[in-house]
KOLVEXLUM-378336 format. One record per residue: residue in one letter; x, y, z of N, C-alpha, C in turn; residue number from 1. Coordinates in steps of 0.05 Angstrom, whole numbers. Layout:
BEGIN
<minu 'a', <X, Y, Z>, <X, Y, Z>, <X, Y, Z>, NUM>;
...
This chain:
BEGIN
<minu 'm', <-1210, -57, -393>, <-1184, -69, -394>, <-1163, -53, -411>, 1>;
<minu 'r', <-1171, -41, -431>, <-1150, -24, -447>, <-1141, -1, -428>, 2>;
<minu 'r', <-1162, 13, -414>, <-1153, 31, -395>, <-1134, 28, -376>, 3>;
<minu 'l', <-1137, 2, -366>, <-1119, -8, -344>, <-1091, -15, -355>, 4>;
<minu 'a', <-1088, -23, -378>, <-1064, -29, -392>, <-1047, 0, -397>, 5>;
<minu 'v', <-1062, 18, -405>, <-1049, 44, -408>, <-1041, 54, -381>, 6>;
<minu 'l', <-1055, 53, -362>, <-1048, 64, -332>, <-1022, 48, -325>, 7>;
<minu 'l', <-1021, 22, -328>, <-998, 8, -318>, <-974, 14, -334>, 8>;
<minu 'l', <-977, 21, -357>, <-951, 30, -374>, <-945, 57, -367>, 9>;
<minu 'a', <-964, 76, -360>, <-957, 100, -348>, <-942, 100, -323>, 10>;
<minu 'l', <-948, 83, -304>, <-936, 77, -281>, <-907, 68, -282>, 11>;
<minu 'v', <-902, 52, -302>, <-875, 41, -311>, <-859, 62, -319>, 12>;
<minu 'l', <-870, 80, -336>, <-854, 101, -350>, <-846, 124, -330>, 13>;
<minu 'v', <-859, 127, -309>, <-856, 149, -290>, <-842, 136, -264>, 14>;
<minu 's', <-840, 114, -265>, <-825, 99, -239>, <-795, 112, -236>, 15>;
<minu 'p', <-790, 120, -212>, <-766, 134, -204>, <-741, 115, -201>, 16>;
<minu 't', <-749, 86, -201>, <-730, 64, -200>, <-718, 57, -225>, 17>;
<minu 'p', <-695, 62, -238>, <-685, 55, -265>, <-686, 22, -265>, 18>;
<minu 'a', <-685, 13, -290>, <-683, -18, -293>, <-653, -27, -285>, 19>;
<minu 'f', <-636, -9, -296>, <-607, -17, -292>, <-592, 7, -283>, 20>;
<minu 'a', <-575, 4, -263>, <-558, 25, -249>, <-537, 35, -270>, 21>;
<minu 'a', <-534, 61, -272>, <-516, 73, -294>, <-486, 69, -280>, 22>;
<minu 'd', <-467, 62, -299>, <-440, 61, -294>, <-430, 90, -287>, 23>;
<minu 'n', <-415, 89, -263>, <-400, 115, -253>, <-376, 105, -237>, 24>;
<minu 'p', <-359, 97, -257>, <-329, 85, -245>, <-313, 110, -235>, 25>;
<minu 'f', <-299, 104, -213>, <-280, 125, -203>, <-257, 108, -191>, 26>;
<minu 'a', <-234, 122, -193>, <-209, 112, -183>, <-200, 129, -157>, 27>;
<minu 't', <-187, 114, -137>, <-176, 130, -113>, <-141, 126, -120>, 28>;
<minu 'l', <-129, 137, -105>, <-103, 139, -101>, <-90, 138, -72>, 29>;
<minu 'y', <-80, 115, -64>, <-70, 110, -37>, <-41, 120, -34>, 30>;
<minu 's', <-26, 117, -52>, <3, 120, -52>, <17, 128, -78>, 31>;
<minu 'p', <34, 149, -78>, <47, 160, -59>, <27, 183, -48>, 32>;
<minu 't', <34, 192, -24>, <19, 215, -11>, <25, 243, -22>, 33>;
<minu 'a', <8, 260, -15>, <13, 291, -30>, <38, 300, -18>, 34>;
<minu 'd', <55, 312, -37>, <78, 327, -33>, <104, 312, -22>, 35>;
<minu 'a', <99, 285, -24>, <121, 269, -15>, <144, 270, -35>, 36>;
<minu 's', <168, 268, -23>, <191, 271, -37>, <201, 243, -46>, 37>;
<minu 'v', <207, 239, -73>, <216, 214, -86>, <242, 214, -98>, 38>;
<minu 'p', <258, 196, -99>, <284, 198, -112>, <283, 199, -140>, 39>;
<minu 'l', <304, 214, -154>, <302, 217, -183>, <312, 190, -197>, 40>;
<minu 'n', <303, 180, -217>, <310, 156, -236>, <308, 131, -217>, 41>;
<minu 'e', <290, 128, -199>, <286, 104, -186>, <256, 97, -189>, 42>;
<minu 'p', <249, 69, -189>, <221, 63, -192>, <207, 68, -168>, 43>;
<minu 'l', <182, 77, -172>, <165, 85, -155>, <137, 70, -155>, 44>;
<minu 'l', <128, 57, -134>, <103, 44, -133>, <84, 60, -131>, 45>;
<minu 'v', <61, 64, -149>, <36, 77, -146>, <13, 55, -143>, 46>;
<minu 'f', <-3, 62, -124>, <-27, 44, -123>, <-47, 55, -110>, 47>;
<minu 'g', <-75, 46, -117>, <-98, 55, -110>, <-124, 38, -110>, 48>;
<minu 'g', <-148, 47, -109>, <-170, 32, -114>, <-189, 40, -136>, 49>;
<minu 'a', <-210, 26, -145>, <-226, 32, -163>, <-252, 21, -158>, 50>;
<minu 'f', <-275, 35, -163>, <-299, 27, -154>, <-323, 34, -176>, 51>;
<minu 'n', <-344, 22, -173>, <-366, 30, -190>, <-394, 25, -178>, 52>;
<minu 'g', <-393, 32, -154>, <-419, 29, -136>, <-427, 0, -134>, 53>;
<minu 'e', <-453, -5, -134>, <-465, -30, -135>, <-463, -43, -161>, 54>;
<minu 's', <-456, -29, -183>, <-455, -40, -210>, <-429, -57, -212>, 55>;
<minu 's', <-411, -51, -198>, <-382, -61, -200>, <-373, -65, -230>, 56>;
<minu 'g', <-360, -82, -237>, <-354, -83, -267>, <-330, -67, -277>, 57>;
<minu 'i', <-309, -59, -257>, <-287, -46, -265>, <-267, -64, -281>, 58>;
<minu 't', <-264, -54, -309>, <-246, -68, -329>, <-218, -59, -327>, 59>;
<minu 'e', <-213, -33, -319>, <-187, -22, -323>, <-183, 4, -307>, 60>;
<minu 'v', <-157, 10, -300>, <-151, 37, -289>, <-126, 46, -303>, 61>;
<minu 'd', <-125, 72, -312>, <-101, 79, -324>, <-93, 105, -313>, 62>;
<minu 'v', <-67, 111, -315>, <-55, 132, -304>, <-40, 153, -321>, 63>;
<minu 's', <-43, 176, -316>, <-26, 200, -329>, <-9, 213, -317>, 64>;
<minu 't', <13, 223, -326>, <33, 238, -313>, <38, 265, -327>, 65>;
<minu 'd', <24, 269, -352>, <27, 292, -368>, <0, 308, -374>, 66>;
<minu 'd', <-19, 308, -351>, <-42, 322, -352>, <-62, 312, -372>, 67>;
<minu 'g', <-62, 285, -375>, <-81, 272, -393>, <-76, 269, -420>, 68>;
<minu 'a', <-50, 280, -429>, <-39, 277, -456>, <-36, 247, -465>, 69>;
<minu 't', <-26, 231, -447>, <-24, 202, -454>, <-29, 189, -428>, 70>;
<minu 'w', <-40, 165, -431>, <-48, 147, -408>, <-33, 116, -409>, 71>;
<minu 't', <-28, 106, -384>, <-15, 81, -381>, <-32, 63, -366>, 72>;
<minu 's', <-42, 40, -378>, <-54, 18, -364>, <-40, 8, -341>, 73>;
<minu 't', <-54, 4, -321>, <-44, -10, -297>, <-49, -41, -292>, 74>;
<minu 'd', <-41, -52, -275>, <-49, -79, -264>, <-71, -73, -249>, 75>;
<minu 'a', <-97, -81, -258>, <-120, -76, -241>, <-139, -97, -242>, 76>;
<minu 'h', <-154, -100, -216>, <-180, -117, -219>, <-194, -106, -196>, 77>;
<minu 't', <-219, -116, -198>, <-244, -103, -181>, <-237, -78, -166>, 78>;
<minu 'e', <-220, -82, -141>, <-218, -57, -121>, <-191, -47, -117>, 79>;
<minu 'n', <-173, -58, -135>, <-144, -49, -128>, <-128, -50, -154>, 80>;
<minu 'w', <-108, -31, -156>, <-91, -28, -181>, <-62, -21, -170>, 81>;
<minu 'a', <-44, -24, -189>, <-16, -15, -179>, <-2, -12, -207>, 82>;
<minu 'l', <19, 8, -206>, <34, 14, -229>, <60, 24, -216>, 83>;
<minu 'v', <84, 17, -234>, <106, 25, -226>, <118, 46, -244>, 84>;
<minu 'l', <123, 70, -233>, <133, 93, -255>, <163, 97, -245>, 85>;
<minu 't', <179, 111, -263>, <206, 114, -255>, <207, 145, -262>, 86>;
<minu 'p', <205, 166, -246>, <207, 193, -252>, <236, 202, -259>, 87>;
<minu 't', <237, 216, -283>, <266, 224, -295>, <268, 254, -298>, 88>;
<minu 't', <250, 269, -287>, <254, 297, -288>, <248, 310, -260>, 89>;
<minu 'p', <268, 325, -251>, <265, 332, -222>, <242, 357, -221>, 90>;
<minu 'g', <232, 358, -199>, <211, 377, -193>, <184, 365, -188>, 91>;
<minu 'p', <162, 384, -188>, <134, 370, -182>, <126, 355, -206>, 92>;
<minu 'l', <112, 333, -197>, <102, 311, -216>, <71, 304, -208>, 93>;
<minu 't', <54, 310, -222>, <24, 303, -214>, <15, 278, -230>, 94>;
<minu 'i', <4, 262, -212>, <-2, 235, -222>, <-34, 234, -220>, 95>;
<minu 'q', <-46, 229, -244>, <-75, 227, -246>, <-86, 196, -252>, 96>;
<minu 'a', <-110, 190, -242>, <-122, 164, -252>, <-148, 168, -257>, 97>;
<minu 'r', <-159, 148, -271>, <-186, 142, -280>, <-192, 115, -283>, 98>;
<minu 'a', <-216, 106, -279>, <-227, 81, -283>, <-245, 78, -305>, 99>;
<minu 'h', <-248, 50, -313>, <-265, 46, -336>, <-283, 20, -329>, 100>;
<minu 't', <-307, 18, -343>, <-321, -4, -345>, <-322, -15, -375>, 101>;
<minu 'a', <-337, -34, -380>, <-339, -44, -407>, <-355, -21, -425>, 102>;
<minu 's', <-367, -3, -413>, <-381, 13, -429>, <-376, 44, -424>, 103>;
<minu 't', <-359, 51, -403>, <-356, 76, -396>, <-327, 83, -386>, 104>;
<minu 't', <-314, 105, -397>, <-290, 113, -386>, <-294, 139, -364>, 105>;
<minu 'g', <-291, 134, -341>, <-296, 152, -320>, <-276, 177, -322>, 106>;
<minu 'p', <-286, 196, -309>, <-268, 223, -312>, <-244, 220, -291>, 107>;
<minu 'v', <-226, 239, -288>, <-204, 236, -272>, <-214, 239, -242>, 108>;
<minu 't', <-214, 222, -227>, <-223, 222, -201>, <-202, 220, -178>, 109>;
<minu 'a', <-176, 219, -186>, <-154, 222, -167>, <-131, 236, -181>, 110>;
<minu 's', <-119, 256, -164>, <-98, 271, -173>, <-82, 282, -155>, 111>;
<minu 'r', <-54, 276, -154>, <-38, 282, -132>, <-12, 290, -145>, 112>;
<minu 't', <-1, 310, -128>, <27, 321, -139>, <48, 312, -120>, 113>;
<minu 'i', <70, 304, -125>, <93, 296, -109>, <118, 308, -120>, 114>;
<minu 'q', <138, 309, -103>, <162, 323, -109>, <186, 302, -119>, 115>;
<minu 'v', <196, 307, -142>, <216, 288, -150>, <243, 300, -145>, 116>;
<minu 'g', <264, 284, -133>, <289, 291, -131>, <290, 315, -108>, 117>;
<minu 'g', <267, 318, -90>, <267, 343, -73>, <277, 332, -45>, 118>;
<minu 't', <272, 347, -27>, <274, 343, 5>, <252, 355, 20>, 119>;
<minu 't', <230, 357, 7>, <207, 370, 23>, <198, 354, 47>, 120>;
<minu 't', <187, 365, 69>, <178, 352, 90>, <148, 360, 93>, 121>;
<minu 'p', <129, 351, 80>, <104, 360, 82>, <92, 356, 107>, 122>;
<minu 'p', <67, 367, 115>, <57, 358, 141>, <52, 332, 145>, 123>;
<minu 'f', <52, 321, 169>, <49, 294, 176>, <27, 291, 198>, 124>;
<minu 't', <3, 276, 189>, <-19, 274, 210>, <-23, 249, 215>, 125>;
<minu 'g', <-11, 226, 207>, <-19, 199, 211>, <2, 188, 229>, 126>;
<minu 's', <7, 162, 231>, <22, 148, 249>, <38, 123, 237>, 127>;
<minu 'g', <23, 110, 218>, <34, 85, 208>, <38, 84, 177>, 128>;
<minu 'l', <56, 71, 165>, <55, 64, 138>, <33, 46, 132>, 129>;
<minu 'v', <20, 49, 110>, <-5, 34, 105>, <0, 19, 77>, 130>;
<minu 'l', <2, -5, 82>, <6, -21, 56>, <-19, -34, 47>, 131>;
<minu 'h', <-34, -25, 28>, <-58, -34, 14>, <-53, -56, 0>, 132>;
<minu 'd', <-73, -74, -6>, <-72, -98, -25>, <-66, -84, -53>, 133>;
<minu 't', <-51, -100, -69>, <-47, -94, -98>, <-55, -117, -112>, 134>;
<minu 'p', <-54, -119, -140>, <-64, -143, -156>, <-43, -164, -152>, 135>;
<minu 'a', <-19, -162, -137>, <-4, -184, -130>, <-18, -204, -113>, 136>;
<minu 'p', <-13, -230, -115>, <-30, -248, -99>, <-18, -255, -73>, 137>;
<minu 'd', <-34, -255, -54>, <-23, -259, -25>, <-23, -289, -19>, 138>;
<minu 'l', <-5, -297, 0>, <-3, -321, 9>, <0, -329, 36>, 139>;
<minu 'n', <-18, -349, 48>, <-10, -355, 74>, <14, -378, 71>, 140>;
<minu 'd', <39, -368, 75>, <61, -384, 69>, <61, -412, 84>, 141>;
<minu 'p', <62, -436, 71>, <64, -462, 88>, <89, -465, 99>, 142>;
<minu 'd', <110, -449, 97>, <137, -454, 108>, <134, -455, 140>, 143>;
<minu 't', <146, -475, 149>, <144, -480, 181>, <170, -475, 194>, 144>;
<minu 'a', <192, -464, 180>, <217, -458, 190>, <218, -430, 205>, 145>;
<minu 'a', <232, -429, 227>, <237, -406, 243>, <248, -386, 226>, 146>;
<minu 'v', <241, -359, 225>, <247, -340, 210>, <243, -314, 219>, 147>;
<minu 'e', <259, -297, 212>, <257, -266, 218>, <247, -254, 192>, 148>;
<minu 'l', <226, -236, 195>, <209, -224, 169>, <209, -194, 178>, 149>;
<minu 'g', <216, -179, 157>, <219, -148, 166>, <214, -129, 139>, 150>;
<minu 'l', <219, -104, 143>, <216, -83, 126>, <238, -62, 129>, 151>;
<minu 'r', <251, -55, 105>, <271, -35, 106>, <255, -6, 101>, 152>;
<minu 'f', <264, 15, 113>, <248, 38, 107>, <271, 62, 122>, 153>;
<minu 'q', <262, 87, 113>, <273, 109, 129>, <252, 130, 129>, 154>;
<minu 'v', <257, 151, 147>, <234, 173, 150>, <248, 199, 140>, 155>;
<minu 'd', <231, 218, 136>, <241, 248, 123>, <243, 265, 147>, 156>;
<minu 'r', <241, 259, 172>, <247, 278, 194>, <252, 260, 215>, 157>;
<minu 'd', <265, 273, 235>, <271, 261, 263>, <248, 257, 276>, 158>;
<minu 'g', <250, 232, 295>, <226, 226, 308>, <231, 200, 325>, 159>;
<minu 's', <212, 186, 330>, <210, 160, 343>, <192, 141, 331>, 160>;
<minu 'l', <201, 115, 333>, <185, 94, 328>, <169, 85, 351>, 161>;
<minu 'v', <142, 86, 349>, <125, 79, 374>, <112, 54, 374>, 162>;
<minu 'g', <114, 38, 351>, <103, 15, 351>, <103, 0, 323>, 163>;
<minu 'm', <92, -23, 318>, <93, -33, 292>, <66, -50, 288>, 164>;
<minu 'g', <58, -53, 260>, <36, -71, 254>, <44, -94, 241>, 165>;
<minu 'l', <27, -121, 247>, <33, -144, 233>, <9, -153, 224>, 166>;
<minu 'r', <10, -166, 199>, <-13, -179, 184>, <-2, -209, 185>, 167>;
<minu 'r', <-15, -224, 201>, <-4, -252, 205>, <-17, -273, 186>, 168>;
<minu 'g', <0, -295, 187>, <-10, -317, 169>, <-24, -340, 190>, 169>;
<minu 'd', <-18, -365, 182>, <-31, -387, 198>, <-19, -389, 224>, 170>;
<minu 'y', <7, -381, 228>, <21, -383, 259>, <12, -355, 270>, 171>;
<minu 't', <-4, -360, 293>, <-14, -335, 307>, <-5, -337, 337>, 172>;
<minu 'g', <18, -354, 343>, <29, -356, 365>, <47, -333, 372>, 173>;
<minu 'p', <61, -332, 402>, <76, -314, 406>, <101, -307, 387>, 174>;
<minu 'v', <107, -281, 383>, <130, -274, 368>, <146, -255, 382>, 175>;
<minu 't', <168, -247, 369>, <187, -224, 378>, <195, -202, 359>, 176>;
<minu 'a', <184, -178, 368>, <185, -154, 350>, <215, -145, 355>, 177>;
<minu 'h', <231, -135, 330>, <254, -123, 330>, <255, -95, 315>, 178>;
<minu 'v', <271, -78, 325>, <283, -56, 309>, <312, -57, 306>, 179>;
<minu 'w', <320, -51, 280>, <353, -53, 277>, <359, -26, 259>, 180>;
<minu 's', <384, -21, 263>, <397, -2, 245>, <400, -17, 220>, 181>;
<minu 'a', <413, 2, 199>, <421, -14, 172>, <443, -29, 173>, 182>;
<minu 'd', <462, -27, 192>, <485, -45, 193>, <480, -70, 212>, 183>;
<minu 'g', <456, -74, 219>, <449, -100, 233>, <448, -95, 265>, 184>;
<minu 't', <456, -69, 275>, <456, -66, 305>, <428, -69, 314>, 185>;
<minu 'l', <421, -86, 334>, <395, -90, 345>, <388, -65, 365>, 186>;
<minu 'l', <368, -50, 357>, <362, -26, 374>, <339, -31, 395>, 187>;
<minu 'a', <323, -51, 393>, <303, -56, 411>, <291, -86, 404>, 188>;
<minu 'a', <282, -98, 425>, <267, -124, 422>, <244, -123, 444>, 189>;
<minu 'q', <219, -138, 434>, <198, -139, 449>, <181, -161, 447>, 190>;
<minu 'a', <174, -176, 469>, <157, -201, 467>, <132, -191, 458>, 191>;
<minu 'v', <117, -205, 439>, <91, -200, 429>, <71, -226, 432>, 192>;
<minu 'p', <51, -221, 447>, <33, -247, 453>, <19, -255, 428>, 193>;
<minu 'a', <9, -277, 431>, <-8, -290, 408>, <-31, -271, 401>, 194>;
<minu 'a', <-40, -269, 376>, <-57, -256, 367>, <-69, -265, 339>, 195>;
<minu 'q', <-92, -257, 328>, <-107, -269, 302>, <-99, -247, 283>, 196>;
<minu 'r', <-89, -257, 259>, <-86, -242, 235>, <-71, -217, 238>, 197>;
<minu 's', <-85, -191, 244>, <-78, -167, 246>, <-75, -160, 274>, 198>;
<minu 'q', <-48, -145, 277>, <-41, -140, 303>, <-26, -114, 304>, 199>;
<minu 'q', <-33, -97, 324>, <-18, -73, 329>, <-2, -74, 355>, 200>;
<minu 'i', <24, -66, 354>, <39, -66, 377>, <50, -41, 386>, 201>;
<minu 't', <47, -33, 408>, <59, -12, 421>, <86, -15, 433>, 202>;
<minu 'f', <106, 0, 429>, <131, -9, 439>, <133, 6, 470>, 203>;
<minu 't', <143, -13, 487>, <145, -3, 516>, <165, 20, 518>, 204>;
<minu 't', <183, 21, 506>, <202, 43, 500>, <204, 54, 471>, 205>;
<minu 't', <200, 79, 464>, <203, 88, 437>, <232, 86, 429>, 206>;
<minu 'i', <237, 86, 405>, <263, 85, 392>, <267, 112, 375>, 207>;
<minu 'p', <286, 129, 381>, <294, 148, 366>, <301, 141, 338>, 208>;
<minu 'v', <293, 158, 317>, <302, 150, 288>, <310, 179, 278>, 209>;
<minu 't', <326, 178, 259>, <340, 200, 245>, <330, 207, 217>, 210>;
<minu 'a', <325, 227, 205>, <314, 231, 181>, <338, 224, 160>, 211>;
<minu 'g', <332, 207, 139>, <350, 198, 118>, <365, 177, 127>, 212>;
<minu 't', <359, 160, 146>, <377, 137, 156>, <358, 116, 152>, 213>;
<minu 'e', <369, 92, 141>, <353, 70, 141>, <350, 52, 163>, 214>;
<minu 'y', <328, 42, 170>, <322, 24, 192>, <308, -1, 182>, 215>;
<minu 'v', <308, -22, 200>, <289, -45, 194>, <271, -52, 219>, 216>;
<minu 'v', <248, -53, 213>, <231, -65, 233>, <225, -94, 225>, 217>;
<minu 's', <219, -113, 244>, <216, -143, 238>, <203, -155, 262>, 218>;
<minu 'y', <198, -182, 255>, <190, -200, 279>, <199, -227, 272>, 219>;
<minu 'y', <206, -243, 292>, <214, -272, 294>, <191, -289, 299>, 220>;
<minu 't', <188, -304, 281>, <169, -327, 283>, <181, -352, 286>, 221>;
<minu 'p', <179, -367, 307>, <191, -394, 312>, <179, -414, 294>, 222>;
<minu 's', <157, -410, 280>, <143, -433, 266>, <134, -425, 241>, 223>;
<minu 'g', <148, -407, 224>, <138, -399, 200>, <109, -391, 200>, 224>;
<minu 'g', <93, -400, 181>, <65, -390, 180>, <56, -366, 174>, 225>;
<minu 'y', <76, -351, 159>, <71, -325, 159>, <54, -316, 135>, 226>;
<minu 'f', <51, -289, 132>, <35, -278, 106>, <55, -267, 92>, 227>;
<minu 'a', <53, -269, 64>, <71, -256, 46>, <56, -252, 17>, 228>;
<minu 't', <66, -229, 6>, <59, -224, -22>, <80, -217, -40>, 229>;
<minu 'e', <85, -236, -57>, <108, -232, -76>, <104, -208, -96>, 230>;
<minu 'n', <125, -198, -109>, <126, -179, -129>, <109, -153, -120>, 231>;
<minu 'y', <112, -145, -96>, <99, -126, -85>, <122, -98, -86>, 232>;
<minu 'f', <141, -105, -74>, <161, -79, -72>, <178, -79, -99>, 233>;
<minu 'l', <165, -73, -122>, <173, -71, -148>, <186, -42, -150>, 234>;
<minu 'g', <174, -27, -134>, <184, 3, -135>, <182, 14, -105>, 235>;
<minu 'g', <193, 36, -101>, <193, 50, -75>, <167, 61, -67>, 236>;
<minu 'i', <161, 62, -40>, <137, 72, -29>, <142, 98, -15>, 237>;
<minu 'a', <127, 117, -25>, <131, 147, -12>, <103, 154, 3>, 238>;
<minu 'q', <104, 150, 29>, <82, 159, 42>, <92, 175, 71>, 239>;
<minu 't', <88, 200, 67>, <101, 218, 89>, <94, 206, 117>, 240>;
<minu 'p', <116, 203, 134>, <143, 206, 131>, <159, 186, 122>, 241>;
<minu 'f', <148, 165, 115>, <161, 142, 105>, <168, 139, 75>, 242>;
<minu 'y', <192, 125, 72>, <200, 117, 45>, <210, 89, 48>, 243>;
<minu 't', <202, 71, 33>, <214, 44, 29>, <224, 36, 5>, 244>;
<minu 'p', <248, 30, 3>, <257, 21, -26>, <252, 1, -38>, 245>;
<minu 'v', <259, -6, -63>, <253, -29, -79>, <266, -49, -60>, 246>;
<minu 'n', <250, -78, -63>, <258, -100, -47>, <260, -93, -18>, 247>;
<minu 'a', <238, -80, -8>, <242, -71, 19>, <235, -94, 41>, 248>;
<minu 'g', <222, -115, 29>, <219, -136, 46>, <239, -153, 52>, 249>;
<minu 'v', <249, -163, 75>, <270, -175, 81>, <267, -197, 99>, 250>;
<minu 'y', <284, -220, 103>, <280, -240, 117>, <307, -257, 126>, 251>;
<minu 's', <307, -268, 147>, <335, -285, 154>, <322, -309, 168>, 252>;
<minu 'y', <331, -333, 158>, <320, -360, 170>, <337, -361, 197>, 253>;
<minu 'd', <326, -374, 217>, <336, -379, 242>, <340, -352, 259>, 254>;
<minu 'g', <328, -332, 249>, <331, -306, 265>, <352, -289, 256>, 255>;
<minu 'g', <358, -269, 272>, <382, -249, 266>, <370, -229, 249>, 256>;
<minu 'f', <388, -211, 243>, <384, -187, 227>, <375, -198, 196>, 257>;
<minu 'p', <351, -187, 190>, <338, -197, 163>, <353, -179, 140>, 258>;
<minu 'a', <364, -191, 123>, <377, -176, 99>, <374, -190, 72>, 259>;
<minu 'e', <361, -214, 74>, <357, -228, 46>, <331, -217, 36>, 260>;
<minu 't', <327, -220, 6>, <304, -215, -7>, <295, -237, -23>, 261>;
<minu 'w', <267, -237, -27>, <257, -258, -47>, <236, -249, -62>, 262>;
<minu 'n', <239, -244, -88>, <218, -238, -105>, <201, -210, -98>, 263>;
<minu 'a', <215, -192, -90>, <204, -167, -79>, <184, -169, -61>, 264>;
<minu 's', <184, -192, -45>, <163, -197, -23>, <155, -177, -3>, 265>;
<minu 'n', <129, -176, 2>, <121, -159, 25>, <110, -177, 47>, 266>;
<minu 'y', <122, -177, 73>, <120, -192, 94>, <98, -179, 112>, 267>;
<minu 'w', <85, -158, 104>, <66, -144, 118>, <73, -134, 148>, 268>;
<minu 'v', <100, -123, 153>, <105, -113, 177>, <108, -78, 167>, 269>;
<minu 't', <96, -67, 187>, <93, -36, 184>, <104, -20, 208>, 270>;
<minu 'p', <118, 3, 206>, <125, 17, 230>, <104, 41, 233>, 271>;
<minu 'y', <102, 49, 261>, <90, 69, 269>, <108, 91, 281>, 272>;
<minu 'f', <100, 115, 275>, <121, 136, 276>, <107, 161, 291>, 273>;
<minu 'a', <123, 176, 309>, <114, 200, 322>, <138, 219, 318>, 274>;
<minu 'a', <130, 246, 312>, <153, 268, 308>, <154, 279, 336>, 275>;
């Protein structure tokens, strides 16, 4: 019996499966994108994700803009985080991020350099602006009034708008997509059929857009029921070739050009671009 006990103990000691998985937290950076140009002395929204494999347990993400000399805590929970920075010095700015658990501070796992106050036009390989979740709470708004909901943005090069994306709320019936100039001139309108939650729309006719000029992409819902996230556009978003300003989310009750804002809300409308 004693020899059996010793043998069992030896098997436990050499077992390749640990009793507990080790913490290995890491952070990712979704926005801004590499080499994007951002305005000087204007708030910039930085956001990303944080993960710890199957162990989970992310407690914090912090960000450095001085090569790790100082760190700033972010709004973070489980898998997403956000921070508003205001760049005050022109030239390149490197943003680094690391994640924490209760027992471990992870290494720098996200690093990205952007251009402050510049006019760079880095290579563009995507098509649409990507608005990831942040710690701000989402809401299927119970408002049932007819309303136009949209997004202000500009691009860093000439090209065309080829479509838009919608993240919809409880109302999933037909809507109408619109593209506007900054002065409220309607550039395009297109009927959009009923769809569930997320929807990608391809414009039947592309809309030319000019670098450095603001546009609005929006949709009209006749019965409210839209998806919204307040306190989202607290800073500009720089994702080549797009830039959205503070308070980029806009609306207008009863339709028409959307120019009103509410608590920096995001109505989850995104443009698609082709150079």
